[in-house]
Phi, psi and omega in degrees: 000113180213149173240163179242119178264123182245124176248114179274113176052055180298146186247334188248114185300324180298319178297313181297320177297315178295322178292323175299316178298317177297318179301314180296315181297328184264359182075021182266162173261148178249126179247122181245123184254121179285159005279151177263157175270017183200169174274142184296341177261016179304133182295334177290324176296312181293323179296315180293324179274355183051220183263021182270343190304323183290344179267352187273140173272109180243131176244127182255145178231144182290331180191180182298318180299319178299315179301309183291326179292329180273352183228039184303320187269002185286143172280122185232147166232151184241135183248128183201148174294348178271357179295155178253345179254145180284151176298340177295342181271356179287131171263099185287147177227152175304138178073013179292147177262126179251110191256125181238148179267181182287157187301319187285323186227358181077210181283147177299144182307318179301324177290320178301319181287313184295323185248033184301329180285347180247021186258126183229158177226158172270124181298140175246137185251024175217138177276359183276351177231154180256341181195169175266161171301141184303313181297322177294316180299316179298317179300316179300312184291315183298314183286334171292320177298315179297320179300319182288319187267356181289000000 
C-alpha cells in the first residue's frame, strides 16, 4: 500500500521537509519537480525532515515535462483551491499520484485546465482564508487515501 506525493516546484523548505517526514511515516514516495525555491541541502529542509531524509524514497525531476513523460500511465489526482469537487469524492487507489502545486500560486493554469476532471479541493469552512498550508493539505489527503485503501 503506497501513495505518491508530488510537489510541483515547491518553494518553502520547511514544508518540503515536513512533507518528506509525512511521506516516510505513511509509506509514500515523494516526487519533487524542479525548479525549487531552495537548495535541496537547505538546513531548514533537513531540520523539518530531521534525520529521516536518508530513509525516504525521493524521486527528482528536472521540470514538469520530465515528470509527466516519466509517469504517463500513472493514475493521478490534482489538488487545488480551484477544484470544484471535494477531496471526499476521490476514489483512492494504491500507487496513486497526488499532485500539489507550489505554495505561492498552486498548480500552473495549464495543468488546471488539462486535468480539470481530476481536480479536487479540500473544503474550507471560513471565507477568511483562501487555502491551507501545503504540508497540512498533503497530510489531510494522504491519510484520507490510506484510510480508503487500507
